[in-house]
N, C-alpha and C positions, 0 to 999 in steps of 0.2 A: 504494499499499499504506499503512494507515495505521500512525501511531505505535504500538509494541508488537506489530506484525505478525512483527518478526523478518527480514522481506524488503526492508527499505529499505538503501539503498547507493548509490554511484556507478553511474550508467546503465550504462555499459560493463561493470560488474563482475556486477551482478544479471541483465541481459538473457541473458547466457550462462549463469550458474550455475541460473537458473530453467527453461532450457530454451526460453525466448521467442526466441532468436536461432538461426536454422537456415539449412542451406545453400539457396541459390536466391532467399532473400528481397531485396527491396530496402529497403533501411532508412535512413531520414533522422530526423536527430535535430537538436536546436538545439545542437550542441556538435560542435567541429572535429574531435575525437578519435574520433568515431562510427565512423571506419575500423576501429578495433579489432575491429568485428563481421565484418569481411573474412575474418578468421582460420577461419571456418566455410564460406567459399565462398559468402558474400553480398556484396552489392554495397552499400556502407554509407559515407555520407558526411555530413557536417555542413552544416547550412543556417542561413540567416539568420533573424530573427524573421518578415520579411514572409513567407518562404517557408513557415514552420510555418502561418502563417495559410492559406495555398493548399492545403497537403497537407491540412489539417484540413476544409477546404471542399471538395475536388475530388479528393483522394487521388493528384493528378497534378502532376508539375513537368515544364517543358521544360528539357532537357539536351542540350549537344552530346555526340556519342559520344566518348570519350576513344580516343587511341592505346594501345597496350598494350606495356609494357616488361617482360619477363622477367627477374627478377634471380635467377640461380642461385648458391647458396651450397653449395660442394662440400667435400669431404674431412671433416675433423673438427676440431672447436673444441678448443683447449689447456685445461688446467687452470686454472680460476679465469676462464673466460669464459663470458658468459651472453649470452640472447636481446638485453639491453640493449646489449650491446657489439656486437652483429652490426648491430643497426640504426642504432646511432650511427656505426659503420664505413660503412654504406652512405651515410648522409648526408653524412658527411666526403667521401667519394669523389666522390658523383654533385652534391653543393651542394643548398643549401636551395630553390633554384628548378629543379633538375634535373628534377622531375618534372610541371613543370607543363604541363598539356595531356595527362598520361598517367594511365593505371592503372597499378600495380605488381603484377605476379604473381610471389610470392616462391616459389622452387621450389629443387630439389637436395636431395641427401643430408642436409645439416644441418637444413633447414627441415622435411623429410619425418621425421626423427628428434624434432623438436620436440615436446613436450606441446601441448595446446590454449593453455595458460596462456602458455608461450613464445611462442607463435603470435600471441597477441593482443598481446603486447608489441611484437612487430615491426611488426604492422599498425597498432597504436595510433599511432606515430609517422611513417606514410606521409605525413600531411600536413605534418609539419615538413620533409620531403623535397620538397615542393611537389605531391605528386600527390594527386588528389582522393580516390581510393580505392586500399587496398592490399588483397589478398586470397591466401588460399592455397587450392588445390583440396581439396575435401572428399574424406576418404580414413577407412580403419578408425579412424584416432586421433579424428576427428570424430565417427565413428557411436557410437563407444565412451563418448566423453566425453557425450554426449546422450541415450543409453539411459537409459530410468528418471526424466529430468528432470521435473518436474512439468507444463510447458507443452509439452512434446515429443510428438509421437504416441506412444501406447501399443499395446502387443501387434501384431496382424497388421498394423495402419496404420504401427507404427514398421518394420517388415519391406518393406512397401510403397513409403514413404518413401525406405528407404536405395536402392531400385532406381532412384528418381528422382534422388535426390541423386548416385548415381554419374555420371549421364549429364550433370550440369552441368560436371564437370571438362574440363580443357582436352584434346582429343585429342592423340594422340602426334604427328601431323603438322600440328598448329596453328602457323598463322604468326603471328609477333609483329613489332610494328613496331620493336622495338630488343631486343637481349639483352645482357646484362651478366652477366659471371662473376666469381666472388669466391671466393678459396681461404679456407676456414675456417679453417686452419693459419695464416694470417697474421694473423688478428685476435687482438687483445691488450686486456687491460681497458682501457677507452676512457674517458677524463673531456673534458669540455668545458671550455675556457679563456675563451672568449669570450662575446658575446651573442646569439648563435644557435647551434642544435644542429649545424650544420654546420662549427663552429670547436672541432675536437676533434682530441686526440692520443692515442696510447698511454700509459699511465701511466709508462711508462719513458722516454718520447722527451723531449725539450727543445722547449720553445715556439718555433713556426717564426719566423725573421727574417723581415722584411718583404720583403726582397729575395729570399726564397725562394718567395714567393708568387706566383700570377698578378696582372697589373696590374689586373684588375678587382676582386680582392680586398683589395689593400693597404690602400684608404682605409678600408673596414670595419674591417680588423684593427686599424689604428693607432687608430681610434677605440675599439674593444673593450678594448686594451691599457691606454689611459688610464683608461677607466672602471674596469677590473678591478682597475688597480694592479699589473700584472704586466708583465716584462719579458722581451722576445723573447731567445731562445737560452738561457734559464735553464729549469731542470727545474720541471714543475708539482708533481711529488711532494714533499713536504716543506712544501707551502704550510699555515699555519695556518687553521683553519676555526673557527668560533664556533657555527654551528647544523649539525645532521644531521637530515635528514628522510626516513623510509621511509614509503612510500605513494603514493597516486594511482591514477588508472585506468591507468596504464602499469604499477606494479608495486607494487599493493596487493592480490594475491591470497596464497592461502594458501602457494604454492610460493614466492613471494618472501619471505614472513615466514620460511620454514624455513631458505631459505638465509641470510638475514640473522641469525637466531637461531644457526645453525651458527657463524658467525664471532665473535657476541659472547658466546656461552657462555663464561663462566668469566673473563671480561675487566671492565674497568669504564670507564665513558666519561670520557675526558679532563677534568681541571678546566678549567672555564670554558667548556665544550662544552654546549649545550642540545640533547638529542636526544630527537626525537620518533618514535613508531612509530604509524601510522594505519591499520587494516584499511580495505580497499575495500568492505566491505559488512559488515551484520550477521551474515551467516553466516559469513563470514571469521573475525569476530572470535570467533564461539562456536567454530568449529572450532579457532583457535589456542589458546584458553584449555583447550578440552579435550586439545590435545597439551601444555599446559604452556608454550608459547612464550611466553607474557605472564610468566611467572614467570622466565624466562631473561631477558628484557628489562628487566623490572623490577629485577632482582638486579644486572645490568650498569650501571644508572643511566639506563636509557631512560624516558620517558614513555610509558605505555601508554594509548592514546586510544580515545575512541568512533568508529564509522566514518564516512566521509565524505572529502571533498575536501582539507580542511585547508591546508595551508601550499603546496601545488602552485600555487594560485592567490590566497592568502592569505584564505583563506575564515576567517570568525569572527575571534578574536584571534590565530590562528596566522599571525603575520607578521613577517618580518624588521625589525630596528630599525637605524638609521642604515647604517653601511658593513658590517654583518655578512657574513660569508661563508658560505654554506650548501652543504654537500654533500647533494644532492638526487637522488631516485630518480623525480621527476617528468619531465616531457616538454618544458619551456620553460624557456630561461634569459634571457629577454628582460628589458630595464631594467624594473625595477618590478613585474615579474611576483608577486613574493611578498611585496610588501606596502610596501617601503620604496623610494622613488625612487632611492636610492643602494644599496641592498641588492645584493648579488652572490650567483649561482648557478652551482655546478658539477653539471652533471648525470652521473650514473653509476650503476652496477646497484646494488641492495639490499645486496649483499654488500660492495661498495666503500665505501656509505655508512657500513656498520657498522664496517669496518675504519677509515675516517677518525674516526669518532666515539670509538673506543678509542684512536687515536694521537692525536687532537686535530690532526691535518694530512692532507693528502692522501697516501694511502699504497697500496702495491700488495697488493691481498687476497692474491695468491699468496703473498707471504712471511708473512702471518699464519696463513694456511691450513695452511701447512708447518708 
């Protein structure tokens, strides 16, 4: 799409919003977070540059068939808990390598009640848990989202497509290689403390002591504590931040901006905090401005930016400087990910980022919202 078309943005945002992403497709893209599109019941995965060449030349790839793990999230989520907290909790529990060799099927009442944008957030970070793909079975929520979108089937063709799409969902008697159950009520606003997305705790918890961790995790945790400048056994809440970033293919959609604006409304970004809001696509930016969300953010002291990836991976000048600590709604907290070799990243939901920006420190969004 050319500049000025209004259709540009992060591929994992514009594919769904334009109706290009549909159930039953096999989607390969030169970005690891292609798993986002699995929210539609597609088999979607990232590939490397040489594989991009192979796909363009042949439309084919040789892949091993993965095992399938169904992750059922039951019950209901508590106040101030979002889809980002759900996937961070899953990765915390199963580990960053727990999904190696697996496809993750997300199921259960919590997932079924999620909007498509919430499902995309969960599927987006499947790769961070080691799974090649993550998906949700297509249902009425999927079909309602796609109806009328530009590149989706139209008219009678759409109704015929629904008949086929329904048949893609896992059967009631489907067998899985592994099943994991999670009670949604046990999930709290979650924040990473280390240098991989599995190193996370609930915001009200204290940082784990090394002796509390499995032997296999202690070395990485000790290294992460040294890099992050954090002390085991102490609370993460109250840790000062210097940067707040709301955006990315994980959490740069309109529903994410609405929740963050709800928290930011009437507040002011704390002195010394650089706060950015970056829509995931031009269409998201237009809709946010139509709703006046940009005015809420700007009034609170956030920078309102053009659509794109921005500080998620230190694109353009949007980078951490030195040892800055960033509260981020993105998907990776690796060393150097946000542009500075010594910069530090805490992953959390957009609402949690907004709360941290106002307080100038990691804070429980539930306290702000109350």
